[in-house]
C-alpha positions as CSV (number, residue, x, y, z in Angstrom):
1,G,0.0,0.0,0.0
2,V,0.9,3.6,-0.2
3,I,0.3,4.2,3.5
4,V,1.9,1.9,6.1
5,L,1.8,1.7,9.9
6,H,5.2,2.5,11.4
7,E,5.5,2.0,15.1
8,D,2.8,4.2,16.5
9,H,1.9,6.3,13.5
10,L,1.0,6.1,9.8
11,R,3.4,7.2,7.1
12,F,3.8,6.9,3.4
13,A,5.5,3.7,2.2
14,H,8.1,5.7,0.3
15,D,10.0,8.8,1.3
16,R,9.6,10.3,-2.1
17,I,5.9,10.4,-1.7
18,T,6.3,12.4,1.5
19,E,8.9,14.7,-0.1
20,S,6.6,15.3,-3.1
21,L,3.6,16.2,-0.9
22,Q,5.7,18.5,1.2
23,T,6.7,20.5,-1.8
24,L,3.0,20.9,-2.8
25,Y,1.9,22.5,0.5
26,S,3.3,25.3,2.6
27,S,4.5,24.8,6.2
28,T,1.5,26.9,7.4
29,Q,-0.9,24.5,5.6
30,R,0.8,21.5,7.0
31,Q,0.7,23.0,10.5
32,S,-3.0,23.8,10.0
33,W,-3.7,20.1,9.1
34,H,-1.7,18.8,12.0
35,A,-3.6,21.1,14.4
36,R,-7.0,20.1,13.0
37,L,-6.2,16.4,13.0
38,G,-4.7,16.7,16.5
39,Q,-7.8,18.4,17.8
40,L,-10.1,15.7,16.3
41,L,-8.0,12.9,17.8
42,A,-7.6,14.6,21.2
43,A,-11.4,15.0,21.5
44,Q,-11.7,11.2,21.5
45,A,-8.3,10.3,23.1
46,D,-9.7,9.4,26.5
47,R,-10.2,5.8,25.2
48,L,-6.7,4.8,24.1
49,P,-3.3,5.9,25.3
50,Q,-1.9,5.5,21.8
51,Q,-4.6,7.8,20.5
52,L,-3.6,10.5,23.0
53,I,0.0,10.1,22.1
54,A,-0.8,10.5,18.4
55,A,-3.1,13.5,19.1
56,V,-0.5,15.3,21.2
57,N,2.2,14.7,18.6
58,L,0.0,16.3,15.9
59,L,-1.0,19.2,18.2
60,N,2.7,19.8,18.8
61,L,3.3,19.9,15.1
62,G,0.3,22.3,14.7
63,G,2.5,25.2,16.0
64,D,1.1,28.6,15.5
65,Q,-2.0,27.2,13.8
66,L,-3.4,26.0,17.1
67,A,-6.4,27.8,18.5
68,P,-5.6,29.7,21.7
69,E,-7.6,27.3,23.9
70,W,-5.7,24.3,22.5
71,R,-2.3,26.1,23.0
72,A,-3.4,26.7,26.7
73,R,-4.1,23.0,27.1
74,L,-1.0,21.8,25.3
75,P,1.4,21.7,28.4
76,E,-1.0,19.4,30.3
77,L,-1.8,17.3,27.2
78,N,2.0,16.8,26.8
79,R,2.2,15.7,30.4
80,Q,-0.6,13.2,29.9
81,A,1.0,11.9,26.7
82,A,4.3,11.5,28.5
83,A,2.7,9.6,31.3
84,A,0.9,7.3,28.8
85,A,4.2,6.7,27.0
86,Q,6.0,6.0,30.3
87,L,3.4,3.4,31.3
88,N,4.2,1.6,28.0
89,N,7.9,1.8,28.7
90,A,8.4,4.2,25.8
91,F,10.8,6.3,27.9
92,D,12.4,8.2,25.0
93,L,9.0,9.4,23.8
94,A,8.0,10.2,27.4
95,A,11.1,12.3,27.9
96,T,10.3,14.2,24.6
97,F,6.7,15.0,25.8
98,Y,7.9,16.1,29.2
99,A,10.5,18.3,27.6
100,K,7.8,19.9,25.4
101,A,5.5,20.4,28.4
102,A,8.3,22.1,30.3
103,S,9.2,24.3,27.3
104,L,5.5,25.4,27.0
105,G,5.3,26.3,30.7
106,A,5.1,29.9,31.9
107,A,8.4,31.7,32.3
108,D,7.7,32.1,36.1
109,A,6.5,28.4,36.5
110,W,9.0,27.7,39.3
111,T,7.6,30.6,41.4
112,Q,3.9,30.5,40.4
113,H,3.4,26.8,40.0
114,H,6.2,25.3,42.1
115,A,4.7,21.9,43.0
116,D,3.5,21.2,39.5
117,T,6.8,22.3,37.9
118,L,8.8,20.2,40.4
119,A,6.6,17.1,39.7
120,L,7.0,17.7,35.9
121,H,10.8,17.9,36.2
122,L,11.0,14.8,38.4
123,D,8.9,12.8,36.0
124,W,11.1,14.1,33.1
125,A,14.3,13.2,34.9
126,Q,13.0,9.7,35.6
127,A,11.9,9.2,32.0
128,A,15.3,10.5,30.8
129,F,17.3,8.1,32.9
130,H,15.1,5.1,32.0
131,A,15.7,6.1,28.4
132,G,19.4,6.1,28.9
133,Q,19.6,9.9,28.5
134,Y,22.0,10.2,31.5
135,P,23.4,13.7,30.8
136,Q,19.9,15.0,30.5
137,A,18.8,13.3,33.7
138,E,21.8,14.8,35.5
139,A,21.1,18.3,34.1
140,L,17.5,17.9,35.4
141,F,18.7,16.8,38.8
142,S,20.9,20.0,38.9
143,T,17.9,22.1,38.1
144,L,15.8,20.3,40.7
145,H,18.4,20.9,43.4
146,Q,18.3,24.6,42.7
147,H,14.5,24.6,43.1
148,A,13.9,22.1,45.9
149,Q,12.6,24.3,48.7
150,S,10.9,22.1,51.3
151,L,12.0,18.9,53.0
152,D,9.3,17.1,51.0
153,D,10.8,18.4,47.7
154,R,14.2,17.2,48.8
155,V,12.9,13.7,49.8
156,R,11.2,13.3,46.4
157,L,14.3,14.5,44.6
158,A,16.6,12.2,46.6
159,T,14.3,9.2,46.0
160,C,14.5,9.8,42.3
161,E,18.3,10.3,42.4
162,I,18.8,7.1,44.4
163,L,16.9,5.1,41.8
164,Y,19.0,6.8,39.1
165,F,22.4,6.0,40.8
166,E,21.2,2.4,41.4
167,K,20.3,2.0,37.7
168,I,23.7,3.2,36.5
169,N,25.6,1.1,39.1
170,R,26.9,4.1,41.1
171,F,26.0,2.6,44.4
172,Q,28.3,4.7,46.5
173,Q,26.6,7.9,45.3
174,A,23.2,6.3,46.0
175,I,24.4,5.6,49.6
176,E,25.7,9.1,50.0
177,V,22.4,10.6,48.8
178,S,20.5,8.3,51.2
179,Q,22.8,9.3,54.1
180,Q,22.4,13.0,53.4
181,L,18.6,12.6,53.3
182,L,18.5,10.6,56.5
183,G,20.7,13.3,58.1
184,E,18.1,15.9,57.1
185,L,15.4,13.8,58.7
186,G,17.5,13.6,61.9
187,I,18.4,9.9,61.5
188,T,22.0,8.8,61.8
189,L,23.3,5.4,61.0
190,P,26.3,3.9,62.8
191,A,29.4,3.6,60.8
192,P,30.1,0.2,59.3
């Protein structure tokens, strides 16, 4: 056939078909189609996680052609698509959606929406390290350390970091993070 299913989306069987069609239509027209298709899919995406992922991908490609109400919903839709991807162990895709959600957030997100922004970055860091994106995960941990205000924030961050260090076999660092956290909680362990 001319159109084939490739992983989680449809595409033309031959790259030349795609290239030919792209020369026929402007970038604005393609964005408009992506926005419209994304909106149609998103309206019914509550049934299947794959449908939500496809809808949000199209909405992201819709760019400036998205209606303002859809642009306002896009950060949360990206978070939902990321969570759906993460549940299916598609960690690369989840990290991409979390990154998009973060990029669409307000400039003052850390001050105005601290808890939500912290949760988003923790989820993004976890998806990144499960996807093997270790430098990205470490950059996110650095950002999270700058913004962890409360003891609860630091506990959540330390828990994520411990899992990360265990995953990459840096057990000494996992122990150090654990000891530091226990110290903050007023718990001291005897030396071995």
